[in-house]
C-alpha positions as CSV (number, residue, x, y, z in Angstrom):
1,M,0.0,0.0,0.0
2,L,1.2,3.5,-0.7
3,S,2.6,5.4,2.2
4,M,2.6,9.2,2.5
5,M,6.1,9.5,3.8
6,G,5.7,12.9,5.4
7,R,3.1,14.3,3.0
8,A,-0.3,15.6,4.1
9,P,-2.9,12.9,3.4
10,H,-5.0,13.6,0.3
11,R,-6.8,11.5,-2.2
12,L,-4.4,10.5,-5.0
13,Q,-5.5,12.0,-8.3
14,V,-4.8,9.5,-11.1
15,L,-5.4,9.9,-14.8
16,V,-5.5,6.6,-16.7
17,V,-5.2,6.8,-20.5
18,E,-5.9,3.3,-21.8
19,D,-8.0,2.1,-24.8
20,S,-8.5,-1.5,-23.6
21,P,-11.7,-2.0,-21.6
22,L,-10.1,-5.1,-19.9
23,D,-7.0,-3.2,-18.9
24,R,-9.1,-0.2,-17.6
25,R,-11.1,-2.6,-15.5
26,L,-8.0,-4.4,-14.1
27,I,-6.5,-1.0,-13.1
28,A,-9.8,0.2,-11.5
29,E,-10.3,-3.1,-9.6
30,A,-6.7,-3.1,-8.4
31,F,-7.1,0.4,-7.0
32,E,-10.3,-0.5,-5.3
33,A,-8.9,-3.7,-3.8
34,S,-5.8,-2.0,-2.6
35,G,-7.5,0.5,-0.3
36,V,-5.5,3.3,-1.8
37,E,-7.5,6.6,-1.5
38,A,-7.6,7.6,-5.1
39,D,-9.8,9.4,-7.6
40,L,-9.4,7.7,-11.0
41,R,-10.2,9.5,-14.2
42,V,-10.1,7.0,-17.0
43,V,-10.1,8.0,-20.7
44,P,-9.6,5.8,-23.8
45,T,-7.6,8.3,-26.0
46,A,-4.7,10.7,-25.8
47,E,-7.0,13.4,-27.2
48,D,-9.4,12.9,-24.3
49,A,-6.5,13.1,-21.9
50,L,-5.4,16.4,-23.4
51,H,-8.9,17.8,-23.1
52,L,-9.0,16.9,-19.4
53,L,-5.6,18.3,-18.7
54,D,-6.3,21.5,-20.5
55,A,-9.5,21.9,-18.5
56,A,-7.5,21.2,-15.2
57,K,-4.9,23.8,-16.2
58,R,-7.8,26.4,-16.6
59,D,-9.1,25.3,-13.2
60,S,-12.4,24.3,-14.7
61,G,-11.7,20.5,-14.7
62,G,-10.4,19.9,-11.3
63,P,-6.8,19.5,-10.2
64,L,-4.0,18.2,-12.4
65,P,-3.4,14.5,-11.6
66,D,-0.7,13.4,-9.2
67,V,0.3,10.7,-11.7
68,L,-0.6,9.6,-15.3
69,L,-0.8,6.0,-16.3
70,L,-0.3,6.1,-20.0
71,D,-0.7,3.3,-22.6
72,L,1.9,4.1,-25.2
73,H,0.0,2.4,-28.1
74,L,-3.3,4.2,-28.5
75,P,-5.6,4.7,-31.5
76,G,-5.2,8.1,-33.1
77,M,-2.7,10.2,-31.2
78,S,-0.2,7.8,-29.6
79,G,0.8,7.9,-25.9
80,V,4.3,8.8,-27.0
81,D,2.9,11.9,-28.9
82,L,0.9,12.8,-25.8
83,L,4.0,12.5,-23.7
84,V,5.9,14.8,-26.1
85,E,3.2,17.5,-25.7
86,L,3.1,17.1,-21.9
87,R,6.9,17.5,-21.6
88,Q,6.8,20.7,-23.8
89,D,4.2,22.4,-21.5
90,P,5.6,24.0,-18.4
91,Q,2.4,23.1,-16.4
92,T,2.7,19.4,-17.2
93,A,6.4,19.0,-17.9
94,A,7.1,17.4,-14.4
95,L,3.9,15.3,-14.3
96,P,4.9,11.8,-13.1
97,V,4.1,9.2,-15.8
98,V,4.0,5.5,-15.6
99,A,4.2,4.1,-19.2
100,M,2.3,0.9,-20.1
101,S,3.3,-1.1,-23.2
102,G,3.8,-4.6,-24.4
103,S,7.1,-3.6,-26.0
104,M,10.3,-2.8,-24.1
105,G,11.4,-1.1,-27.3
106,A,8.8,1.6,-26.7
107,V,10.5,2.5,-23.4
108,E,13.8,2.6,-25.2
109,D,12.3,4.9,-27.8
110,L,11.2,7.2,-25.0
111,T,14.6,7.3,-23.5
112,A,16.2,7.9,-26.9
113,Q,13.8,10.9,-27.4
114,G,14.7,12.3,-24.0
115,L,11.2,11.7,-22.7
116,R,11.1,11.0,-18.9
117,V,8.9,8.4,-17.4
118,K,8.9,7.4,-13.7
119,G,7.9,3.8,-14.2
120,F,7.0,1.1,-16.7
121,L,4.1,-1.4,-16.5
122,P,4.5,-4.3,-18.9
123,K,1.5,-5.4,-20.9
124,P,-0.6,-7.5,-21.2
125,L,-1.7,-6.5,-17.7
126,S,-2.3,-9.2,-15.2
127,P,-3.2,-9.1,-11.5
128,R,0.5,-9.6,-10.7
129,N,1.9,-6.8,-12.8
130,V,-0.9,-4.5,-11.7
131,R,0.3,-5.0,-8.2
132,Q,3.7,-3.9,-9.5
133,L,1.9,-0.7,-10.4
134,F,1.5,0.2,-6.8
135,A,5.2,-0.3,-6.2
136,S,5.8,2.0,-9.2
137,L,3.4,4.6,-7.8
138,D,5.1,4.5,-4.4
139,L,8.4,5.2,-6.1
140,V,7.0,7.9,-8.4
141,L,5.1,9.9,-5.8
142,W,6.9,9.6,-2.5
143,V,10.6,9.0,-3.1
Protein backbone atom coordinates (compact mmCIF):
# COMPACT_ATOMS: atom_id res chain seq x y z
CA MET A 1 0.00 0.00 0.00
CA LEU A 2 1.16 3.51 -0.69
CA SER A 3 2.65 5.45 2.16
CA MET A 4 2.57 9.18 2.46
CA MET A 5 6.13 9.52 3.84
CA GLY A 6 5.68 12.93 5.40
CA ARG A 7 3.12 14.35 2.99
CA ALA A 8 -0.25 15.59 4.13
CA PRO A 9 -2.88 12.94 3.38
CA HIS A 10 -5.00 13.55 0.33
CA ARG A 11 -6.76 11.46 -2.25
CA LEU A 12 -4.40 10.47 -5.01
CA GLN A 13 -5.48 11.99 -8.33
CA VAL A 14 -4.80 9.48 -11.13
CA LEU A 15 -5.41 9.90 -14.84
CA VAL A 16 -5.48 6.58 -16.71
CA VAL A 17 -5.15 6.76 -20.50
CA GLU A 18 -5.93 3.27 -21.78
CA ASP A 19 -7.98 2.11 -24.76
CA SER A 20 -8.45 -1.51 -23.63
CA PRO A 21 -11.66 -1.97 -21.61
CA LEU A 22 -10.15 -5.05 -19.94
CA ASP A 23 -7.02 -3.17 -18.86
CA ARG A 24 -9.09 -0.22 -17.63
CA ARG A 25 -11.14 -2.63 -15.53
CA LEU A 26 -8.03 -4.36 -14.12
CA ILE A 27 -6.53 -1.03 -13.09
CA ALA A 28 -9.77 0.19 -11.48
CA GLU A 29 -10.26 -3.11 -9.62
CA ALA A 30 -6.66 -3.06 -8.40
CA PHE A 31 -7.07 0.43 -6.97
CA GLU A 32 -10.35 -0.53 -5.33
CA ALA A 33 -8.92 -3.73 -3.80
CA SER A 34 -5.78 -1.99 -2.56
CA GLY A 35 -7.55 0.46 -0.32
CA VAL A 36 -5.53 3.31 -1.82
CA GLU A 37 -7.47 6.55 -1.48
CA ALA A 38 -7.60 7.56 -5.14
CA ASP A 39 -9.79 9.36 -7.61
CA LEU A 40 -9.39 7.69 -10.99
CA ARG A 41 -10.21 9.52 -14.18
CA VAL A 42 -10.12 7.05 -17.04
CA VAL A 43 -10.09 7.99 -20.71
CA PRO A 44 -9.57 5.82 -23.80
CA THR A 45 -7.61 8.26 -25.99
CA ALA A 46 -4.73 10.71 -25.81
CA GLU A 47 -7.03 13.39 -27.20
CA ASP A 48 -9.42 12.86 -24.28
CA ALA A 49 -6.50 13.13 -21.87
CA LEU A 50 -5.39 16.43 -23.43
CA HIS A 51 -8.92 17.78 -23.09
CA LEU A 52 -9.05 16.88 -19.37
CA LEU A 53 -5.56 18.26 -18.71
CA ASP A 54 -6.33 21.48 -20.54
CA ALA A 55 -9.50 21.90 -18.46
CA ALA A 56 -7.53 21.23 -15.25
CA LYS A 57 -4.93 23.82 -16.24
CA ARG A 58 -7.75 26.36 -16.61
CA ASP A 59 -9.09 25.26 -13.17
CA SER A 60 -12.38 24.26 -14.73
CA GLY A 61 -11.70 20.54 -14.75
CA GLY A 62 -10.40 19.92 -11.26
CA PRO A 63 -6.80 19.46 -10.17
CA LEU A 64 -4.00 18.20 -12.35
CA PRO A 65 -3.39 14.52 -11.63
CA ASP A 66 -0.68 13.38 -9.24
CA VAL A 67 0.28 10.68 -11.73
CA LEU A 68 -0.59 9.64 -15.28
CA LEU A 69 -0.83 5.97 -16.25
CA LEU A 70 -0.26 6.05 -19.99
CA ASP A 71 -0.66 3.33 -22.59
CA LEU A 72 1.95 4.13 -25.23
CA HIS A 73 0.02 2.44 -28.06
CA LEU A 74 -3.30 4.23 -28.46
CA PRO A 75 -5.56 4.70 -31.48
CA GLY A 76 -5.22 8.12 -33.08
CA MET A 77 -2.71 10.19 -31.19
CA SER A 78 -0.20 7.81 -29.56
CA GLY A 79 0.79 7.85 -25.92
CA VAL A 80 4.30 8.83 -27.03
CA ASP A 81 2.91 11.87 -28.88
CA LEU A 82 0.89 12.80 -25.79
CA LEU A 83 4.02 12.54 -23.65
CA VAL A 84 5.92 14.82 -26.06
CA GLU A 85 3.17 17.45 -25.70
CA LEU A 86 3.10 17.13 -21.93
CA ARG A 87 6.87 17.55 -21.62
CA GLN A 88 6.78 20.70 -23.78
CA ASP A 89 4.17 22.38 -21.54
CA PRO A 90 5.61 23.99 -18.38
CA GLN A 91 2.43 23.11 -16.43
CA THR A 92 2.71 19.38 -17.18
CA ALA A 93 6.43 18.95 -17.87
CA ALA A 94 7.09 17.42 -14.44
CA LEU A 95 3.91 15.31 -14.28
CA PRO A 96 4.91 11.79 -13.14
CA VAL A 97 4.09 9.24 -15.84
CA VAL A 98 4.01 5.46 -15.62
CA ALA A 99 4.19 4.11 -19.16
CA MET A 100 2.33 0.93 -20.12
CA SER A 101 3.34 -1.10 -23.15
CA GLY A 102 3.80 -4.62 -24.42
CA SER A 103 7.10 -3.58 -25.96
CA MET A 104 10.31 -2.77 -24.10
CA GLY A 105 11.38 -1.11 -27.34
CA ALA A 106 8.76 1.56 -26.71
CA VAL A 107 10.47 2.49 -23.43
CA GLU A 108 13.84 2.56 -25.18
CA ASP A 109 12.31 4.90 -27.78
CA LEU A 110 11.16 7.23 -25.00
CA THR A 111 14.65 7.30 -23.54
CA ALA A 112 16.19 7.94 -26.95
CA GLN A 113 13.82 10.91 -27.42
CA GLY A 114 14.74 12.29 -24.00
CA LEU A 115 11.23 11.74 -22.65
CA ARG A 116 11.12 11.03 -18.93
CA VAL A 117 8.88 8.43 -17.36
CA LYS A 118 8.91 7.43 -13.70
CA GLY A 119 7.93 3.83 -14.20
CA PHE A 120 6.98 1.12 -16.66
CA LEU A 121 4.15 -1.39 -16.46
CA PRO A 122 4.47 -4.29 -18.91
CA LYS A 123 1.47 -5.43 -20.90
CA PRO A 124 -0.56 -7.50 -21.17
CA LEU A 125 -1.73 -6.47 -17.73
CA SER A 126 -2.32 -9.17 -15.16
CA PRO A 127 -3.16 -9.07 -11.46
CA ARG A 128 0.54 -9.62 -10.74
CA ASN A 129 1.89 -6.76 -12.81
CA VAL A 130 -0.93 -4.46 -11.74
CA ARG A 131 0.33 -5.05 -8.16
CA GLN A 132 3.70 -3.85 -9.48
CA LEU A 133 1.87 -0.67 -10.43
CA PHE A 134 1.47 0.19 -6.76
CA ALA A 135 5.19 -0.28 -6.18
CA SER A 136 5.81 2.03 -9.15
CA LEU A 137 3.40 4.61 -7.78
CA ASP A 138 5.08 4.48 -4.39
CA LEU A 139 8.41 5.19 -6.08
CA VAL A 140 6.98 7.87 -8.38
CA LEU A 141 5.11 9.86 -5.78
CA TRP A 142 6.87 9.57 -2.49
CA VAL A 143 10.58 9.04 -3.09
